[in-house]
C-alpha positions as a Markdown table, in Angstrom:
| # | Residue | x | y | z |
|---|---|---|---|---|
| 1 | Met | -134.0 | 224.7 | 176.7 |
| 2 | Arg | -137.0 | 224.3 | 174.7 |
| 3 | Leu | -140.5 | 222.5 | 175.7 |
| 4 | Leu | -143.1 | 221.4 | 173.4 |
| 5 | Leu | -146.7 | 221.0 | 175.9 |
| 6 | Val | -148.9 | 218.8 | 173.7 |
| 7 | Asp | -152.2 | 219.4 | 175.3 |
| 8 | Asp | -155.9 | 219.6 | 174.0 |
| 9 | His | -157.4 | 221.5 | 176.8 |
| 10 | Arg | -156.6 | 225.2 | 176.3 |
| 11 | Leu | -157.1 | 227.0 | 179.9 |
| 12 | Leu | -154.8 | 223.6 | 181.3 |
| 13 | Ala | -152.3 | 224.4 | 178.7 |
| 14 | Asp | -152.0 | 227.7 | 179.3 |
| 15 | Ala | -151.8 | 227.5 | 182.9 |
| 16 | Leu | -149.2 | 224.9 | 182.8 |
| 17 | Ala | -147.0 | 226.9 | 180.4 |
| 18 | Tyr | -147.4 | 230.3 | 182.9 |
| 19 | Leu | -146.1 | 228.0 | 186.2 |
| 20 | Ile | -143.5 | 226.2 | 184.3 |
| 21 | Glu | -142.4 | 229.8 | 182.5 |
| 22 | Ser | -142.5 | 231.0 | 186.1 |
| 23 | Gln | -140.7 | 228.7 | 187.9 |
| 24 | Phe | -138.2 | 228.6 | 184.8 |
| 25 | Pro | -137.3 | 231.7 | 183.2 |
| 26 | Ala | -134.9 | 230.3 | 180.8 |
| 27 | Leu | -137.0 | 227.5 | 179.5 |
| 28 | Ser | -139.1 | 228.3 | 176.5 |
| 29 | Val | -142.6 | 226.3 | 176.0 |
| 30 | Gln | -144.6 | 226.3 | 173.3 |
| 31 | Arg | -148.5 | 225.0 | 173.2 |
| 32 | Ala | -149.9 | 222.5 | 170.6 |
| 33 | His | -153.3 | 221.4 | 171.3 |
| 34 | Cys | -153.4 | 218.6 | 169.0 |
| 35 | Leu | -151.0 | 215.7 | 167.7 |
| 36 | Arg | -151.1 | 217.4 | 164.1 |
| 37 | Glu | -150.0 | 220.6 | 165.5 |
| 38 | Ala | -147.5 | 218.9 | 167.5 |
| 39 | Leu | -145.5 | 216.8 | 164.6 |
| 40 | Ser | -145.6 | 220.1 | 162.9 |
| 41 | Ser | -143.9 | 221.9 | 165.5 |
| 42 | Leu | -141.8 | 218.8 | 165.9 |
| 43 | Ala | -141.0 | 219.0 | 162.0 |
| 44 | Asp | -140.2 | 222.9 | 162.6 |
| 45 | Gln | -137.9 | 222.9 | 165.4 |
| 46 | Ser | -135.5 | 221.3 | 167.9 |
| 47 | Phe | -137.4 | 220.4 | 171.5 |
| 48 | Glu | -135.3 | 218.8 | 174.7 |
| 49 | Leu | -138.7 | 218.0 | 176.0 |
| 50 | Val | -142.5 | 216.8 | 175.2 |
| 51 | Leu | -145.1 | 216.7 | 177.6 |
| 52 | Leu | -147.9 | 214.7 | 176.0 |
| 53 | Asp | -151.5 | 214.5 | 177.1 |
| 54 | Leu | -152.8 | 210.9 | 175.6 |
| 55 | Ser | -156.3 | 212.2 | 175.2 |
| 56 | Leu | -156.0 | 214.3 | 172.2 |
| 57 | Pro | -158.9 | 214.7 | 169.5 |
| 58 | Asp | -157.0 | 213.6 | 166.8 |
| 59 | Ser | -154.9 | 210.2 | 168.5 |
| 60 | Cys | -155.8 | 207.2 | 170.0 |
| 61 | Gly | -153.8 | 207.1 | 173.3 |
| 62 | Leu | -151.1 | 205.7 | 173.4 |
| 63 | Glu | -150.1 | 205.7 | 169.4 |
| 64 | Ala | -149.3 | 209.5 | 170.1 |
| 65 | Ile | -146.1 | 208.4 | 171.2 |
| 66 | Ser | -145.2 | 206.7 | 168.7 |
| 67 | Ala | -146.0 | 209.0 | 166.4 |
| 68 | Val | -144.3 | 211.8 | 168.1 |
| 69 | Arg | -141.2 | 209.3 | 168.6 |
| 70 | Ala | -141.5 | 208.6 | 165.0 |
| 71 | Gln | -141.6 | 212.1 | 164.1 |
| 72 | Ala | -138.8 | 213.2 | 166.5 |
| 73 | Pro | -136.6 | 210.0 | 167.8 |
| 74 | Thr | -134.3 | 211.7 | 170.1 |
| 75 | Val | -136.5 | 213.8 | 171.8 |
| 76 | Arg | -137.6 | 213.0 | 175.5 |
| 77 | Ile | -141.2 | 212.2 | 175.9 |
| 78 | Val | -143.1 | 212.7 | 179.5 |
| 79 | Ile | -146.6 | 211.6 | 179.5 |
| 80 | Leu | -149.2 | 214.1 | 181.6 |
| 81 | Ser | -152.4 | 212.1 | 181.6 |
| 82 | Ala | -155.9 | 211.7 | 183.3 |
| 83 | Asp | -155.2 | 208.0 | 182.5 |
| 84 | Asn | -153.3 | 206.4 | 185.7 |
| 85 | Arg | -154.3 | 203.0 | 185.4 |
| 86 | Pro | -150.5 | 201.0 | 186.0 |
| 87 | Glu | -151.1 | 199.3 | 182.7 |
| 88 | Thr | -151.6 | 202.8 | 180.4 |
| 89 | Ile | -148.6 | 203.8 | 183.0 |
| 90 | Gln | -146.3 | 200.7 | 181.9 |
| 91 | Ala | -147.3 | 200.5 | 178.5 |
| 92 | Ala | -146.4 | 204.3 | 177.6 |
| 93 | Ile | -142.5 | 203.2 | 179.4 |
| 94 | Glu | -142.8 | 200.5 | 176.9 |
| 95 | Met | -143.2 | 202.5 | 174.4 |
| 96 | Gly | -140.2 | 205.4 | 175.2 |
| 97 | Ala | -141.8 | 207.6 | 177.6 |
| 98 | Ser | -139.0 | 208.3 | 179.9 |
| 99 | Gly | -142.1 | 209.9 | 182.7 |
| 100 | Tyr | -145.2 | 209.6 | 183.5 |
| 101 | Ile | -147.4 | 212.7 | 185.3 |
| 102 | Pro | -150.7 | 212.2 | 186.4 |
| 103 | Lys | -153.3 | 215.1 | 186.3 |
| 104 | Gln | -154.8 | 213.6 | 189.2 |
| 105 | Ala | -151.8 | 215.2 | 191.1 |
| 106 | Asp | -152.1 | 217.8 | 193.7 |
| 107 | Ser | -150.5 | 221.4 | 192.9 |
| 108 | Arg | -147.5 | 220.2 | 194.9 |
| 109 | Gln | -147.1 | 216.6 | 193.6 |
| 110 | Leu | -147.4 | 218.1 | 189.9 |
| 111 | Met | -144.9 | 221.2 | 190.5 |
| 112 | Gln | -142.5 | 218.4 | 192.0 |
| 113 | Ala | -142.7 | 215.9 | 188.7 |
| 114 | Leu | -142.4 | 218.8 | 186.5 |
| 115 | Thr | -139.7 | 219.9 | 188.4 |
| 116 | Ala | -138.0 | 216.5 | 188.9 |
| 117 | Ala | -138.8 | 216.1 | 184.3 |
| 118 | Leu | -137.1 | 219.6 | 183.8 |
| 119 | Gln | -134.3 | 219.3 | 185.5 |
| 120 | Gly | -133.7 | 215.5 | 183.6 |
| 121 | Gly | -135.1 | 213.1 | 186.5 |
| 122 | Ile | -137.9 | 210.6 | 185.6 |
| 123 | Pro | -141.3 | 211.3 | 187.2 |
| 124 | Leu | -143.2 | 208.1 | 187.9 |
| 125 | Pro | -146.7 | 208.0 | 190.2 |
| 126 | Ala | -146.4 | 206.2 | 193.5 |
| 127 | Leu | -148.5 | 203.5 | 192.4 |
| 128 | Met | -145.8 | 202.5 | 189.6 |
| 129 | Leu | -143.0 | 202.7 | 192.0 |
| 130 | Ala | -145.0 | 200.1 | 194.2 |
| 131 | Arg | -146.1 | 198.0 | 191.8 |
| 132 | Leu | -142.9 | 196.7 | 190.4 |
| 133 | Pro | -140.3 | 194.7 | 192.3 |
| 134 | Glu | -137.8 | 196.7 | 194.4 |
| 135 | Pro | -134.5 | 196.9 | 192.4 |
| 136 | His | -131.0 | 196.8 | 194.0 |
| 137 | Glu | -130.0 | 198.6 | 196.4 |
| 138 | Ala | -128.3 | 201.8 | 195.5 |
| 139 | Ser | -125.1 | 201.4 | 197.3 |
| 140 | Arg | -125.0 | 197.9 | 195.1 |
| 141 | Val | -125.2 | 199.5 | 191.9 |
| 142 | Glu | -122.3 | 200.0 | 190.2 |
| 143 | Leu | -122.4 | 200.7 | 186.4 |
| 144 | Thr | -119.3 | 202.1 | 184.3 |
| 145 | Pro | -120.0 | 205.3 | 182.3 |
| 146 | Arg | -120.1 | 203.4 | 179.1 |
| 147 | Gln | -123.2 | 201.2 | 180.6 |
| 148 | Thr | -124.7 | 204.5 | 182.1 |
| 149 | Asp | -124.4 | 206.2 | 178.5 |
| 150 | Val | -126.7 | 203.0 | 177.3 |
| 151 | Leu | -128.8 | 203.1 | 180.4 |
| 152 | Arg | -129.5 | 206.7 | 180.0 |
| 153 | Leu | -130.3 | 206.6 | 176.3 |
| 154 | Leu | -132.4 | 203.7 | 176.6 |
| 155 | Ile | -134.8 | 205.8 | 179.2 |
| 156 | Glu | -135.0 | 208.8 | 176.7 |
| 157 | Gly | -136.6 | 206.6 | 174.4 |
| 158 | His | -133.9 | 205.4 | 172.1 |
| 159 | Thr | -133.8 | 202.1 | 170.2 |
| 160 | Asn | -130.6 | 199.8 | 170.1 |
| 161 | Lys | -130.0 | 201.6 | 166.4 |
| 162 | Leu | -130.2 | 204.8 | 167.9 |
| 163 | Ile | -127.9 | 204.1 | 170.7 |
| 164 | Cys | -125.6 | 202.5 | 168.4 |
| 165 | Arg | -125.4 | 205.6 | 166.3 |
| 166 | His | -125.2 | 208.5 | 169.3 |
| 167 | Leu | -122.2 | 206.0 | 171.2 |
| 168 | Gly | -120.7 | 204.6 | 167.8 |
| 169 | Leu | -120.9 | 200.8 | 169.0 |
| 170 | Ser | -122.0 | 197.8 | 167.3 |
| 171 | Glu | -125.8 | 196.5 | 168.3 |
| 172 | Ser | -124.1 | 193.2 | 169.7 |
| 173 | Ser | -122.1 | 195.6 | 172.1 |
| 174 | Val | -125.4 | 197.7 | 173.5 |
| 175 | Lys | -126.8 | 194.5 | 173.6 |
| 176 | Thr | -124.4 | 193.3 | 175.8 |
| 177 | His | -124.4 | 196.2 | 178.0 |
| 178 | Leu | -127.7 | 196.3 | 177.9 |
| 179 | Glu | -127.6 | 193.1 | 179.5 |
| 180 | Asp | -124.9 | 193.8 | 181.9 |
| 181 | Val | -127.1 | 196.9 | 183.1 |
| 182 | Tyr | -130.4 | 194.7 | 183.4 |
| 183 | Arg | -128.2 | 192.1 | 185.9 |
| 184 | Arg | -126.6 | 194.8 | 188.1 |
| 185 | Leu | -130.0 | 196.3 | 188.6 |
| 186 | Gly | -131.4 | 193.4 | 189.2 |
| 187 | Val | -133.9 | 193.5 | 186.5 |
| 188 | Ser | -135.5 | 192.2 | 183.2 |
| 189 | Ser | -137.2 | 194.4 | 181.1 |
| 190 | Arg | -137.7 | 198.5 | 180.1 |
| 191 | Thr | -139.9 | 199.3 | 182.3 |
| 192 | Gln | -138.2 | 198.1 | 185.6 |
| 193 | Ala | -134.8 | 199.4 | 184.5 |
| 194 | Val | -136.8 | 202.9 | 183.9 |
| 195 | Val | -138.3 | 202.6 | 187.5 |
| 196 | Ala | -135.4 | 201.7 | 189.1 |
| 197 | Ala | -133.1 | 204.5 | 187.5 |
| 198 | Ala | -136.1 | 206.3 | 189.3 |
| 199 | Arg | -136.2 | 205.1 | 192.4 |
| 200 | Leu | -132.1 | 205.7 | 192.6 |
| 201 | Gly | -132.4 | 209.0 | 191.4 |
| 202 | Met | -131.0 | 208.8 | 188.3 |
| 203 | Arg | -130.7 | 212.6 | 185.7 |
| 204 | Leu | -131.0 | 211.9 | 182.7 |
| 205 | Asn | -128.8 | 215.0 | 182.0 |
| 206 | Gly | -126.0 | 213.6 | 183.8 |
| 207 | Asp | -126.0 | 215.6 | 186.4 |
């Protein structure tokens, strides 16, 4: 697995890279210290996960998500940011992030969140999990394999067109599957679906 860590604080980036590589020896971590470097790396190499800071010197907050998504439409993006406002977290999820780790987390919480992200989980701060309505109980949520595939790709930030292409489905079929997924989870938006999946312990790698 290849990970791109994008953070302009070099000491923090070095420390996080060392921490991640020490815990996951098979993982390859590359660093970028601005959005331009990140986009260049994404253009030249393939990554499975991007850990993205929102306070980059050459980008304006959430715009970095759109730029990364445009350069690498299928890469999974997890935000690592000092901005822990609920509205920012929700906006990041709506724009395609599949996780959000506040930098204010203590070392234990940070490691747990990083581990979850690297193992295909959906790390979200407790304040976000508590902010949105509870989804249906896990025991009551039964998704078909195809619905699970559609939900996983949605959470990874794929557009409906990319989901269609990836699964070989028509756009109307994808919309129907999403409507069924939302209904079964008891949610009405992408953000609520991500929160529900996090609460249910869903892993994006399918394990």
